[in-house]
C-alpha positions as a LaTeX table, in Angstrom:
\begin{tabular}{lrrr}
\hline
Residue & $x$ (\AA) & $y$ (\AA) & $z$ (\AA) \\
\hline
Met1 & 0.00 & 0.00 & 0.00 \\
Thr2 & 1.19 & 3.51 & $-0.68$ \\
Ala3 & 2.02 & 5.25 & 2.57 \\
Pro4 & 0.32 & 8.64 & 2.67 \\
Tyr5 & 2.68 & 10.36 & 5.08 \\
Ala6 & 6.18 & 8.99 & 4.49 \\
Arg7 & 8.43 & 11.68 & 5.93 \\
Tyr8 & 11.61 & 13.44 & 5.94 \\
Arg9 & 9.13 & 15.33 & 7.78 \\
Arg10 & 8.01 & 18.49 & 7.76 \\
Ala11 & 8.04 & 20.04 & 4.37 \\
Val12 & 4.85 & 21.48 & 2.98 \\
Ala13 & 4.69 & 22.82 & $-0.55$ \\
Ile14 & 1.95 & 25.44 & $-0.75$ \\
Pro15 & 1.46 & 27.03 & $-4.17$ \\
Ala16 & 0.56 & 30.71 & $-4.00$ \\
Gly17 & $-3.19$ & 31.22 & $-3.78$ \\
Met18 & $-3.90$ & 27.62 & $-2.88$ \\
Ala19 & $-7.12$ & 27.26 & $-0.88$ \\
Met20 & $-5.86$ & 24.58 & 1.48 \\
Ala21 & $-2.40$ & 23.99 & 2.91 \\
Thr22 & $-1.28$ & 20.45 & 2.29 \\
Ala23 & 0.99 & 18.29 & 4.40 \\
Leu24 & 1.69 & 15.95 & 1.50 \\
Ala25 & 3.61 & 18.12 & $-0.90$ \\
Phe26 & 7.24 & 17.36 & $-1.48$ \\
Leu27 & 7.02 & 14.15 & 0.49 \\
Pro28 & 7.92 & 10.76 & $-0.97$ \\
Asn29 & 5.31 & 8.41 & $-2.33$ \\
Thr30 & 6.63 & 5.28 & $-0.70$ \\
Thr31 & 5.50 & 1.80 & $-1.55$ \\
Ala32 & 6.58 & $-0.91$ & 0.86 \\
Thr33 & 5.38 & $-4.41$ & 1.59 \\
Ala34 & 5.14 & $-5.89$ & 5.06 \\
Ala35 & 7.29 & $-8.87$ & 5.79 \\
Asp36 & 5.56 & $-12.21$ & 5.30 \\
Asp37 & 4.88 & $-14.25$ & 8.39 \\
Ala38 & 8.14 & $-16.06$ & 9.03 \\
Pro39 & 8.80 & $-19.36$ & 10.80 \\
Ala40 & 10.06 & $-19.24$ & 14.38 \\
Ala41 & 13.46 & $-20.51$ & 13.32 \\
Val42 & 15.77 & $-18.20$ & 11.39 \\
Ser43 & 16.20 & $-19.18$ & 7.75 \\
Ala44 & 18.67 & $-17.93$ & 5.19 \\
Asp45 & 16.01 & $-16.28$ & 3.08 \\
Ala46 & 13.98 & $-14.79$ & 5.96 \\
Thr47 & 13.20 & $-11.11$ & 5.77 \\
Ser48 & 15.63 & $-9.01$ & 7.78 \\
Leu49 & 14.59 & $-6.10$ & 9.98 \\
Ser50 & 16.57 & $-3.51$ & 11.92 \\
Tyr51 & 16.46 & $-3.25$ & 15.73 \\
Val52 & 17.78 & $-1.14$ & 18.57 \\
Val53 & 18.77 & $-2.89$ & 21.78 \\
Asn54 & 19.14 & $-0.57$ & 24.77 \\
Val55 & 21.36 & $-1.49$ & 27.70 \\
Lys56 & 23.07 & 0.29 & 30.54 \\
Pro57 & 25.79 & 2.57 & 29.11 \\
Gly58 & 29.26 & 1.09 & 29.49 \\
His59 & 31.35 & $-1.61$ & 27.85 \\
Gly60 & 30.76 & $-4.38$ & 30.41 \\
Thr61 & 27.03 & $-4.80$ & 29.99 \\
Ser62 & 27.21 & $-4.21$ & 26.26 \\
Ala63 & 29.78 & $-6.99$ & 25.80 \\
Tyr64 & 27.55 & $-9.48$ & 27.59 \\
Val65 & 24.48 & $-8.52$ & 25.61 \\
Lys66 & 26.37 & $-8.58$ & 22.32 \\
Lys67 & 26.94 & $-12.32$ & 22.76 \\
Ala68 & 23.26 & $-12.82$ & 23.43 \\
Val69 & 22.41 & $-10.90$ & 20.27 \\
Gly70 & 24.26 & $-13.46$ & 18.17 \\
Lys71 & 22.53 & $-16.36$ & 19.93 \\
Ala72 & 19.15 & $-14.75$ & 19.19 \\
Gly73 & 19.94 & $-14.58$ & 15.49 \\
Gly74 & 21.09 & $-11.00$ & 15.32 \\
Thr75 & 24.01 & $-9.32$ & 13.59 \\
Ile76 & 25.42 & $-6.19$ & 15.20 \\
Val77 & 25.75 & $-3.26$ & 12.80 \\
Thr78 & 27.30 & $-0.91$ & 15.35 \\
Ser79 & 27.19 & $-0.15$ & 19.05 \\
Tyr80 & 27.07 & 3.20 & 20.83 \\
Asp81 & 28.38 & 2.07 & 24.20 \\
Gln82 & 28.52 & 5.63 & 25.52 \\
Ile83 & 24.70 & 5.70 & 25.54 \\
Gly84 & 24.03 & 1.97 & 25.62 \\
Val85 & 22.39 & 1.59 & 22.20 \\
Ile86 & 23.18 & $-1.36$ & 19.94 \\
Val87 & 22.00 & $-1.45$ & 16.31 \\
Val88 & 21.15 & $-4.96$ & 15.11 \\
His89 & 19.85 & $-6.64$ & 11.96 \\
Ser90 & 18.00 & $-9.92$ & 12.31 \\
Ser91 & 15.76 & $-12.16$ & 10.22 \\
Asn92 & 14.44 & $-13.89$ & 13.34 \\
Pro93 & 10.83 & $-12.66$ & 13.75 \\
Asp94 & 11.12 & $-13.35$ & 17.49 \\
Phe95 & 14.41 & $-11.49$ & 17.90 \\
Ala96 & 13.04 & $-8.55$ & 19.91 \\
Lys97 & 10.90 & $-10.78$ & 22.12 \\
Thr98 & 13.88 & $-13.03$ & 22.80 \\
Ile99 & 16.47 & $-10.35$ & 23.45 \\
Arg100 & 14.17 & $-8.50$ & 25.88 \\
Thr101 & 14.48 & $-11.49$ & 28.24 \\
Val102 & 18.27 & $-11.22$ & 28.36 \\
Arg103 & 19.79 & $-9.89$ & 31.57 \\
Gly104 & 20.98 & $-6.32$ & 31.07 \\
Val105 & 18.61 & $-5.48$ & 28.22 \\
Gln106 & 16.45 & $-2.52$ & 29.24 \\
Ser107 & 14.38 & $-2.29$ & 26.05 \\
Ala108 & 14.55 & $-3.52$ & 22.47 \\
Gly109 & 12.44 & $-3.11$ & 19.38 \\
Ala110 & 12.22 & $-3.07$ & 15.60 \\
Thr111 & 12.97 & 0.31 & 14.08 \\
Arg112 & 10.76 & $-0.31$ & 11.05 \\
Thr113 & 7.96 & $-2.49$ & 9.77 \\
Ala114 & 9.22 & $-2.68$ & 6.19 \\
Pro115 & 11.94 & $-5.20$ & 5.32 \\
Leu116 & 15.49 & $-4.08$ & 4.62 \\
Pro117 & 16.19 & $-2.21$ & 2.45 \\
Ser118 & 13.45 & 0.41 & 2.21 \\
Ala119 & 11.50 & 0.65 & $-1.01$ \\
Ser120 & 12.35 & 3.23 & $-3.64$ \\
Thr121 & 10.23 & 6.29 & $-4.11$ \\
Gly122 & 9.28 & 9.24 & $-6.25$ \\
Asp123 & 8.39 & 12.70 & $-5.02$ \\
Leu124 & 4.77 & 13.80 & $-4.95$ \\
Gly125 & 5.77 & 17.41 & $-5.20$ \\
Ala126 & 8.74 & 19.71 & $-5.30$ \\
Pro127 & 9.79 & 23.11 & $-4.06$ \\
Lys128 & 9.05 & 26.11 & $-6.24$ \\
Val129 & 12.42 & 26.64 & $-7.89$ \\
Leu130 & 13.54 & 30.08 & $-8.98$ \\
Ser131 & 14.51 & 30.13 & $-12.66$ \\
Ala132 & 17.91 & 31.39 & $-13.76$ \\
Ala133 & 16.17 & 34.42 & $-15.23$ \\
Glu134 & 14.45 & 35.20 & $-11.92$ \\
Val135 & 17.76 & 34.97 & $-10.10$ \\
Ala136 & 19.47 & 37.16 & $-12.70$ \\
Arg137 & 16.76 & 39.82 & $-12.41$ \\
Ala138 & 16.99 & 39.97 & $-8.63$ \\
Glu139 & 18.00 & 43.37 & $-7.28$ \\
Ala140 & 18.60 & 44.39 & $-3.71$ \\
Pro141 & 19.57 & 47.55 & $-1.82$ \\
Ala142 & 23.25 & 48.07 & $-1.06$ \\
Gly143 & 24.52 & 45.68 & 1.58 \\
Gln144 & 22.00 & 42.95 & 0.82 \\
Asp145 & 22.37 & 39.74 & $-1.15$ \\
Pro146 & 20.39 & 39.78 & $-4.42$ \\
Leu147 & 17.49 & 37.59 & $-3.25$ \\
Gln148 & 17.19 & 39.06 & 0.23 \\
Pro149 & 14.24 & 41.34 & $-0.65$ \\
Gln150 & 12.22 & 38.12 & $-1.15$ \\
Gln151 & 13.09 & 36.96 & 2.36 \\
Trp152 & 10.28 & 38.49 & 4.40 \\
Asp153 & 11.19 & 36.00 & 7.11 \\
Leu154 & 14.43 & 37.81 & 8.01 \\
Pro155 & 12.84 & 41.08 & 9.16 \\
Ala156 & 10.07 & 39.02 & 10.81 \\
Ile157 & 12.66 & 37.91 & 13.37 \\
Lys158 & 14.80 & 41.08 & 13.06 \\
Ala159 & 17.64 & 39.14 & 11.47 \\
Asp160 & 18.30 & 41.98 & 9.02 \\
Lys161 & 18.92 & 44.32 & 11.96 \\
Ala162 & 20.96 & 41.66 & 13.75 \\
His163 & 23.30 & 41.39 & 10.77 \\
Glu164 & 24.25 & 45.04 & 11.21 \\
Lys165 & 25.66 & 44.02 & 14.60 \\
Ser166 & 26.92 & 40.49 & 13.96 \\
Leu167 & 26.73 & 37.71 & 11.40 \\
Gly168 & 27.61 & 35.09 & 13.98 \\
Ser169 & 30.87 & 33.35 & 14.80 \\
Asp170 & 32.64 & 30.85 & 12.57 \\
Lys171 & 33.50 & 28.98 & 15.75 \\
Val172 & 29.85 & 27.94 & 16.06 \\
Thr173 & 28.50 & 24.98 & 14.05 \\
Val174 & 24.87 & 24.05 & 13.40 \\
Ala175 & 24.35 & 20.45 & 12.29 \\
Val176 & 21.51 & 19.83 & 9.86 \\
Ile177 & 20.30 & 16.31 & 10.72 \\
Asp178 & 18.28 & 15.74 & 7.58 \\
Thr179 & 18.24 & 14.39 & 4.02 \\
Gly180 & 21.76 & 15.57 & 3.25 \\
Val181 & 23.36 & 18.89 & 2.36 \\
Asp182 & 24.87 & 19.97 & $-0.95$ \\
Asp183 & 28.03 & 21.64 & 0.32 \\
Thr184 & 29.02 & 22.65 & $-3.22$ \\
His185 & 26.23 & 25.26 & $-3.33$ \\
Pro186 & 27.77 & 28.76 & $-3.61$ \\
Asp187 & 25.72 & 30.01 & $-0.66$ \\
Ile188 & 26.69 & 27.05 & 1.56 \\
Ala189 & 30.27 & 26.25 & 0.58 \\
Pro190 & 31.84 & 29.24 & 2.39 \\
Asn191 & 30.37 & 28.15 & 5.72 \\
Phe192 & 30.42 & 24.36 & 5.44 \\
Asp193 & 32.00 & 22.29 & 8.23 \\
Arg194 & 33.20 & 19.09 & 6.60 \\
Lys195 & 34.66 & 17.60 & 9.79 \\
Ala196 & 31.22 & 17.69 & 11.45 \\
Ser197 & 29.48 & 16.12 & 8.41 \\
Val198 & 28.67 & 12.46 & 7.86 \\
Asn199 & 26.27 & 9.92 & 6.39 \\
Cys200 & 24.42 & 8.04 & 9.17 \\
Val201 & 21.72 & 6.35 & 7.10 \\
Ser202 & 22.77 & 2.78 & 7.99 \\
Gly203 & 23.09 & 3.65 & 11.66 \\
Lys204 & 26.87 & 3.59 & 11.36 \\
Pro205 & 28.90 & 6.68 & 10.38 \\
Asp206 & 30.07 & 6.81 & 6.76 \\
Thr207 & 32.83 & 9.42 & 6.55 \\
Ser208 & 33.67 & 9.04 & 2.87 \\
Asp209 & 34.00 & 12.36 & 1.06 \\
Gly210 & 30.63 & 13.78 & 0.05 \\
Ala211 & 28.63 & 11.00 & 1.74 \\
Trp212 & 26.54 & 13.71 & 3.41 \\
Arg213 & 25.23 & 15.01 & 0.05 \\
Pro214 & 21.82 & 14.08 & $-1.34$ \\
Ser215 & 21.84 & 12.17 & $-4.61$ \\
Pro216 & 19.88 & 13.66 & $-7.54$ \\
Glu217 & 16.88 & 11.44 & $-6.82$ \\
Glu218 & 16.78 & 12.38 & $-3.13$ \\
Ser219 & 15.04 & 15.24 & $-1.38$ \\
Pro220 & 16.57 & 18.74 & $-1.41$ \\
His221 & 15.03 & 19.31 & 2.02 \\
Gly222 & 18.28 & 19.33 & 4.02 \\
Thr223 & 19.99 & 21.69 & 1.60 \\
His224 & 17.07 & 24.13 & 1.88 \\
Val225 & 17.28 & 24.00 & 5.68 \\
Ala226 & 21.05 & 24.55 & 5.65 \\
Gly227 & 20.69 & 27.69 & 3.54 \\
Glu228 & 18.02 & 29.10 & 5.82 \\
Ile229 & 20.43 & 28.77 & 8.72 \\
Ala230 & 23.74 & 29.85 & 7.29 \\
Ala231 & 23.65 & 30.93 & 3.61 \\
Ala232 & 26.67 & 33.20 & 3.34 \\
Lys233 & 26.34 & 36.95 & 3.03 \\
Asn234 & 28.56 & 36.96 & $-0.02$ \\
Gly235 & 26.79 & 38.90 & $-2.75$ \\
Val236 & 25.27 & 35.69 & $-4.12$ \\
Gly237 & 21.69 & 34.47 & $-3.79$ \\
Met238 & 20.13 & 34.72 & $-0.32$ \\
Thr239 & 21.19 & 35.33 & 3.27 \\
Gly240 & 20.87 & 32.92 & 6.19 \\
Val241 & 19.67 & 33.80 & 9.67 \\
Ala242 & 23.23 & 33.36 & 10.93 \\
Pro243 & 25.40 & 33.88 & 7.82 \\
Gly244 & 28.66 & 33.88 & 9.74 \\
Val245 & 28.35 & 30.51 & 11.50 \\
Lys246 & 29.31 & 27.10 & 10.21 \\
Val247 & 26.81 & 24.49 & 9.04 \\
Ser248 & 27.32 & 20.74 & 8.68 \\
Gly249 & 25.31 & 18.00 & 7.02 \\
Ile250 & 24.41 & 14.83 & 8.90 \\
Lys251 & 22.49 & 12.67 & 6.46 \\
Val252 & 20.02 & 10.35 & 8.19 \\
Ser253 & 17.32 & 9.85 & 5.56 \\
Thr254 & 17.05 & 6.86 & 3.26 \\
Thr255 & 16.59 & 7.39 & $-0.46$ \\
Ala256 & 12.90 & 6.71 & 0.17 \\
Gly257 & 12.79 & 9.56 & 2.66 \\
Phe258 & 12.58 & 7.60 & 5.92 \\
Phe259 & 14.32 & 8.71 & 9.11 \\
Tyr260 & 14.80 & 5.49 & 11.03 \\
Thr261 & 15.88 & 5.34 & 14.67 \\
Glu262 & 19.34 & 3.89 & 14.12 \\
Ala263 & 20.20 & 6.76 & 11.74 \\
Val264 & 18.85 & 9.42 & 14.09 \\
Val265 & 20.80 & 7.96 & 17.02 \\
Cys266 & 23.96 & 7.96 & 14.91 \\
Gly267 & 23.29 & 11.57 & 13.92 \\
Phe268 & 22.95 & 12.86 & 17.47 \\
Val269 & 25.99 & 10.93 & 18.69 \\
Trp270 & 28.07 & 12.19 & 15.77 \\
Ala271 & 27.03 & 15.77 & 16.51 \\
Ala272 & 27.86 & 15.26 & 20.18 \\
Glu273 & 31.36 & 14.08 & 19.44 \\
His274 & 32.26 & 16.61 & 16.74 \\
Gly275 & 31.83 & 19.91 & 18.50 \\
Val276 & 28.37 & 20.79 & 17.20 \\
Asp277 & 26.69 & 23.67 & 19.07 \\
Val278 & 23.14 & 23.37 & 17.65 \\
Thr279 & 21.30 & 20.56 & 15.87 \\
Asn280 & 18.31 & 21.15 & 13.61 \\
Asn281 & 15.77 & 18.34 & 13.36 \\
Ser282 & 13.05 & 18.97 & 10.77 \\
Tyr283 & 11.60 & 15.45 & 10.71 \\
Tyr284 & 9.99 & 12.80 & 12.85 \\
Thr285 & 11.51 & 9.42 & 13.47 \\
Asp286 & 9.80 & 6.85 & 11.24 \\
Pro287 & 7.76 & 4.75 & 10.96 \\
Trp288 & 5.54 & 5.88 & 13.85 \\
Tyr289 & 4.33 & 9.49 & 13.98 \\
Phe290 & 3.70 & 8.94 & 17.68 \\
Asn291 & 5.64 & 6.31 & 19.62 \\
Cys292 & 3.57 & 4.79 & 22.43 \\
Lys293 & 5.52 & 3.72 & 25.50 \\
Asn294 & 3.13 & 0.84 & 26.21 \\
Asp295 & 4.28 & $-0.82$ & 22.97 \\
Pro296 & 7.65 & $-2.55$ & 23.54 \\
Asp297 & 8.99 & $-1.78$ & 20.07 \\
Gln298 & 7.97 & 1.88 & 20.14 \\
Lys299 & 9.22 & 2.29 & 23.72 \\
Ala300 & 12.65 & 1.10 & 22.60 \\
Leu301 & 12.72 & 3.74 & 19.87 \\
Val302 & 11.83 & 6.48 & 22.35 \\
Asp303 & 14.52 & 5.21 & 24.73 \\
Ala304 & 17.20 & 5.16 & 22.04 \\
Val305 & 16.53 & 8.62 & 20.58 \\
Thr306 & 16.13 & 10.09 & 24.08 \\
Arg307 & 19.54 & 8.77 & 25.07 \\
Ala308 & 21.14 & 10.11 & 21.92 \\
Ser309 & 19.58 & 13.58 & 22.09 \\
Arg310 & 20.44 & 13.91 & 25.79 \\
Tyr311 & 24.00 & 12.86 & 25.04 \\
Ala312 & 24.27 & 15.59 & 22.40 \\
Glu313 & 22.99 & 18.17 & 24.88 \\
Lys314 & 25.33 & 16.92 & 27.58 \\
Lys315 & 28.19 & 17.44 & 25.12 \\
Gly316 & 27.11 & 21.04 & 24.46 \\
Ala317 & 24.49 & 20.99 & 21.70 \\
Val318 & 21.11 & 22.73 & 21.73 \\
Asn319 & 18.63 & 20.46 & 19.95 \\
Val320 & 15.95 & 22.25 & 17.92 \\
Ala321 & 13.02 & 20.42 & 16.27 \\
Ala322 & 10.01 & 21.17 & 14.09 \\
Ala323 & 6.55 & 20.80 & 15.67 \\
Gly324 & 4.91 & 19.17 & 12.64 \\
Asn325 & 2.49 & 20.06 & 9.87 \\
Glu326 & $-0.88$ & 18.50 & 10.68 \\
Asn327 & $-2.48$ & 21.32 & 12.71 \\
Tyr328 & $-2.52$ & 18.93 & 15.67 \\
Asp329 & $-2.93$ & 20.20 & 19.22 \\
Leu330 & $-0.10$ & 18.26 & 20.85 \\
Ala331 & $-1.45$ & 19.16 & 24.28 \\
Ser332 & $-4.86$ & 17.59 & 23.64 \\
Asp333 & $-6.11$ & 14.44 & 25.35 \\
Glu334 & $-6.16$ & 12.46 & 22.14 \\
Ile335 & $-5.18$ & 12.64 & 18.49 \\
Thr336 & $-6.20$ & 10.38 & 15.63 \\
Asp337 & $-3.04$ & 9.32 & 13.81 \\
Pro338 & $-3.86$ & 7.98 & 10.32 \\
Ser339 & $-0.27$ & 7.66 & 9.13 \\
Ser340 & 1.49 & 4.97 & 11.17 \\
Pro341 & 3.37 & 2.84 & 10.40 \\
Asn342 & 4.20 & 4.81 & 7.29 \\
Asp343 & 6.62 & 2.31 & 5.77 \\
Thr344 & 4.05 & $-0.47$ & 5.32 \\
Thr345 & 0.30 & $-0.23$ & 5.89 \\
Pro346 & $-0.84$ & 2.69 & 8.05 \\
Gly347 & $-4.18$ & 2.72 & 9.81 \\
Asp348 & $-6.16$ & 5.03 & 12.05 \\
Arg349 & $-5.27$ & 4.85 & 15.72 \\
Val350 & $-6.18$ & 7.16 & 18.60 \\
Val351 & $-3.23$ & 8.18 & 20.76 \\
Asp352 & $-2.63$ & 10.26 & 23.87 \\
Pro353 & 0.20 & 12.64 & 22.86 \\
Ser354 & 1.36 & 12.87 & 26.47 \\
Lys355 & 2.11 & 9.14 & 26.40 \\
Cys356 & 2.72 & 8.55 & 22.71 \\
Leu357 & 5.52 & 10.86 & 21.61 \\
Asp358 & 6.55 & 12.48 & 18.37 \\
Ile359 & 10.32 & 12.04 & 18.50 \\
Pro360 & 12.58 & 13.97 & 18.72 \\
Thr361 & 10.05 & 16.83 & 18.83 \\
Gln362 & 8.50 & 15.97 & 22.20 \\
Leu363 & 11.61 & 14.71 & 23.96 \\
Pro364 & 12.87 & 16.40 & 27.14 \\
Gly365 & 15.24 & 19.28 & 26.49 \\
Val366 & 14.39 & 19.64 & 22.79 \\
Val367 & 13.30 & 23.10 & 21.59 \\
Thr368 & 9.97 & 22.57 & 19.81 \\
Val369 & 9.23 & 25.12 & 17.08 \\
Ala370 & 5.83 & 26.14 & 15.71 \\
Ser371 & 5.46 & 27.97 & 12.40 \\
Thr372 & 4.20 & 31.45 & 11.55 \\
Gly373 & 3.34 & 33.03 & 8.21 \\
Ala374 & 4.04 & 36.40 & 6.63 \\
Lys375 & 1.45 & 38.16 & 8.80 \\
Gly376 & 3.01 & 36.80 & 11.96 \\
Ile377 & 0.24 & 34.38 & 12.95 \\
Lys378 & 0.30 & 30.60 & 13.26 \\
Ser379 & 0.65 & 28.89 & 9.91 \\
Ser380 & $-2.45$ & 27.02 & 8.78 \\
Phe381 & $-0.65$ & 23.67 & 8.98 \\
Ser382 & 1.47 & 24.14 & 12.11 \\
Asn383 & 1.08 & 21.83 & 15.07 \\
Tyr384 & 0.76 & 23.61 & 18.40 \\
Gly385 & 0.01 & 22.98 & 22.07 \\
Leu386 & 0.33 & 24.73 & 25.41 \\
Gly387 & 3.44 & 23.46 & 27.15 \\
Val388 & 4.60 & 21.65 & 24.01 \\
Ala389 & 5.38 & 24.46 & 21.55 \\
Asp390 & 8.34 & 26.33 & 23.03 \\
Ile391 & 8.82 & 29.08 & 20.47 \\
Ala392 & 7.66 & 30.17 & 17.00 \\
Ala393 & 9.38 & 31.37 & 13.84 \\
Pro394 & 8.60 & 31.90 & 10.16 \\
Gly395 & 7.81 & 28.70 & 8.29 \\
Gly396 & 5.57 & 30.23 & 5.62 \\
Asp397 & 1.95 & 29.74 & 4.66 \\
Ser398 & $-0.28$ & 29.96 & 1.64 \\
Thr399 & $-0.06$ & 33.45 & 0.15 \\
Ala400 & $-3.87$ & 33.36 & 0.10 \\
Tyr401 & $-3.82$ & 33.22 & 3.89 \\
Gln402 & $-0.81$ & 35.37 & 4.76 \\
Lys403 & 0.55 & 37.57 & 2.00 \\
Pro404 & 3.90 & 39.25 & 2.57 \\
Asp405 & 4.54 & 42.94 & 2.09 \\
Ala406 & 6.25 & 44.03 & $-1.12$ \\
Pro407 & 8.80 & 43.52 & $-2.53$ \\
Ala408 & 8.41 & 39.91 & $-1.35$ \\
Thr409 & 5.92 & 38.02 & $-3.50$ \\
Ser410 & 5.66 & 34.54 & $-1.96$ \\
Gly411 & 4.33 & 33.58 & 1.45 \\
Leu412 & 6.73 & 30.64 & 1.46 \\
Ile413 & 10.32 & 30.52 & 2.69 \\
Leu414 & 13.26 & 30.98 & 0.33 \\
Gly415 & 16.13 & 28.55 & 0.68 \\
Thr416 & 19.04 & 26.95 & $-1.13$ \\
Leu417 & 18.53 & 23.89 & $-3.34$ \\
Pro418 & 21.06 & 21.37 & $-4.67$ \\
Gly419 & 22.87 & 22.26 & $-7.86$ \\
Gly420 & 23.35 & 25.93 & $-7.05$ \\
Lys421 & 19.65 & 26.77 & $-7.13$ \\
Trp422 & 17.20 & 28.54 & $-4.83$ \\
Gly423 & 13.53 & 27.93 & $-4.22$ \\
Tyr424 & 10.53 & 28.25 & $-1.93$ \\
Met425 & 9.19 & 25.76 & 0.58 \\
Ala426 & 6.94 & 25.91 & 3.64 \\
Gly427 & 6.45 & 23.91 & 6.81 \\
Thr428 & 7.56 & 23.77 & 10.40 \\
Ser429 & 10.63 & 22.30 & 8.68 \\
Met430 & 11.36 & 25.85 & 7.64 \\
Ala431 & 10.50 & 27.38 & 11.03 \\
Ser432 & 12.90 & 25.19 & 12.98 \\
Pro433 & 16.06 & 26.37 & 11.15 \\
His434 & 15.17 & 29.98 & 11.92 \\
Val435 & 15.31 & 29.13 & 15.61 \\
Ala436 & 18.46 & 27.05 & 15.13 \\
Gly437 & 20.02 & 30.11 & 13.49 \\
Val438 & 18.99 & 32.39 & 16.35 \\
Ala439 & 20.37 & 29.88 & 18.85 \\
Ala440 & 23.65 & 29.96 & 16.90 \\
Leu441 & 23.70 & 33.75 & 17.16 \\
Ile442 & 23.16 & 33.50 & 20.92 \\
Lys443 & 26.01 & 31.00 & 21.17 \\
Ser444 & 28.16 & 33.37 & 19.10 \\
Thr445 & 27.39 & 36.22 & 21.49 \\
His446 & 27.86 & 34.02 & 24.58 \\
Pro447 & 30.51 & 31.49 & 23.54 \\
Tyr448 & 30.74 & 29.85 & 26.96 \\
Ala449 & 26.99 & 29.51 & 27.48 \\
Ser450 & 25.71 & 26.03 & 28.27 \\
Pro451 & 22.81 & 24.59 & 26.25 \\
Ala452 & 20.53 & 25.36 & 29.21 \\
Leu453 & 21.56 & 29.01 & 29.17 \\
Val454 & 21.25 & 29.31 & 25.40 \\
Lys455 & 17.70 & 27.95 & 25.64 \\
Ala456 & 16.86 & 30.27 & 28.53 \\
Leu457 & 18.06 & 33.28 & 26.52 \\
Leu458 & 16.24 & 32.04 & 23.42 \\
Tyr459 & 12.94 & 32.01 & 25.32 \\
Ala460 & 13.57 & 35.18 & 27.34 \\
Glu461 & 14.48 & 37.16 & 24.24 \\
Ala462 & 11.56 & 35.91 & 22.15 \\
Asp463 & 8.88 & 38.50 & 21.35 \\
Ala464 & 5.83 & 37.57 & 23.42 \\
Thr465 & 2.88 & 37.06 & 21.07 \\
Pro466 & $-0.71$ & 36.75 & 22.32 \\
Cys467 & $-3.07$ & 34.03 & 21.15 \\
Thr468 & $-4.75$ & 34.57 & 17.80 \\
Asp469 & $-8.38$ & 34.34 & 18.89 \\
Pro470 & $-10.48$ & 33.47 & 17.02 \\
Tyr471 & $-8.21$ & 31.58 & 14.66 \\
Asp472 & $-10.03$ & 31.26 & 11.34 \\
Ile473 & $-7.14$ & 31.18 & 8.91 \\
Asn474 & $-9.21$ & 30.59 & 5.77 \\
Ala475 & $-12.02$ & 33.00 & 6.76 \\
Asp476 & $-14.77$ & 30.42 & 6.27 \\
Gly477 & $-16.46$ & 31.23 & 9.57 \\
Lys478 & $-15.17$ & 28.07 & 11.28 \\
Ile479 & $-12.53$ & 27.99 & 14.01 \\
Asp480 & $-9.47$ & 26.13 & 12.71 \\
Ala481 & $-7.56$ & 25.83 & 16.01 \\
Val482 & $-7.91$ & 26.98 & 19.60 \\
Cys483 & $-5.03$ & 28.71 & 21.34 \\
Glu484 & $-4.66$ & 28.42 & 25.10 \\
Gly485 & $-2.43$ & 30.38 & 27.44 \\
Ser486 & $-1.27$ & 33.92 & 28.11 \\
Lys487 & 0.58 & 36.46 & 26.00 \\
Asn488 & 3.84 & 35.40 & 27.57 \\
Arg489 & 3.36 & 31.70 & 26.92 \\
Asn490 & 0.69 & 29.98 & 24.87 \\
Gly491 & $-0.03$ & 27.03 & 22.63 \\
Phe492 & 0.46 & 28.80 & 19.29 \\
Tyr493 & 3.68 & 30.72 & 19.89 \\
Gly494 & 5.21 & 29.27 & 23.06 \\
Trp495 & 7.36 & 31.94 & 24.69 \\
Gly496 & 6.99 & 34.07 & 21.56 \\
Ile497 & 8.52 & 34.62 & 18.14 \\
Ala498 & 12.29 & 34.23 & 17.93 \\
Asp499 & 14.27 & 37.49 & 18.03 \\
Ala500 & 17.65 & 37.53 & 16.22 \\
Leu501 & 18.45 & 41.14 & 17.17 \\
Asp502 & 18.26 & 40.42 & 20.87 \\
Ala503 & 20.42 & 37.36 & 20.24 \\
Val504 & 23.36 & 39.53 & 19.20 \\
Thr505 & 22.79 & 42.49 & 21.55 \\
Lys506 & 21.78 & 40.98 & 24.89 \\
\hline
\end{tabular}
């Protein structure tokens, strides 16, 4: 069955004037078949799945469990002993059930429901790419890059004013954990950190040159995000929120566009051990939109990604994540999730989002970012929730809903695309990198600040924004979402809209 919500998450393509924002655009159309029922015994031609096995951090326990993995029919791909996560492939359908009984195993579960490898895909949509003629015609006032007048999102967070004070420090690196980054792009190359870049798709770091780049058939999502954060102020193309900081690419998405747990764990650990100051996470960890802790497989995925993200923060990184594009209230008592598991056959299920988590978005310590449009109100698609959404930033919206002031013409967000191109996209995917960029500016201003202090400044410096009430984004007379909370903290905007000027002056 075709999975309707296969994700390198959170990209929404919204053509100008479109009546309804869609969460499907620019996402892969993934066809995958569930594994056939297999015999209890492992056979040579049995379908192999990927697993994470979580143990107490440290080499002693891991060594004992590793032997048990082999006895249970598993093959170890790699082991992150510093956080106690082991990545395993096994064709034994009872592998997880068996290994959970082993002394020292705290949780274990399959990271996917589709067999290895993932199925191939084609894109349902694509970003709106600027033509060479449009780029050539671009004109900007003195001191601005040619396409900057189209970037209404920069003044929305006062980044244009911030750049008069500081562009950020080249000693600060933001890792884009995503679909890969084209570091040859003229707006990215000047600021690219190769040492902090890697391919983690298999769950094991691949450090070969260029492994972090997307192939031509893969999503340009990560490249777009990277440009939003740190496109150089170099007289070419556009300008990033923090055009003086470094950006790295940590590729964690399969060709089919899936972000599986083993890859995400690898990405966070790599960032932790390579001096990264901020990670941007514009995705959810497949195949479950929400991972319920009462399910042993899903609990293991939550455990593994929690360990990895906490490890990155412990090592100095601020983790920033997109809130999602379904207009869900993540603080509600229940949500109907129609999209899980998205790598085989999804079906409707009702979940409690306080117990079934969108990861890494809802993990402790992660900065959760909601999206705003050109008029500064919640984007039509953006997830929200009092106590869940920490902060808001521009992610775009349909121009029919929120039209920017001239000279900007699109309500979407301009970013870099592979092959030296630029184009528009929208989604909380695009909001998150704005906050990652502001966090990088704060770190540049306060180089010795801990992640906790950077987050505290990020929230304290945000521009408090009251609830939009009533919220009828398409003006059809029906309420589209309900905002709860005060001006200083509410479900739509969290602590407020990110402020880049304060980041470099306070």
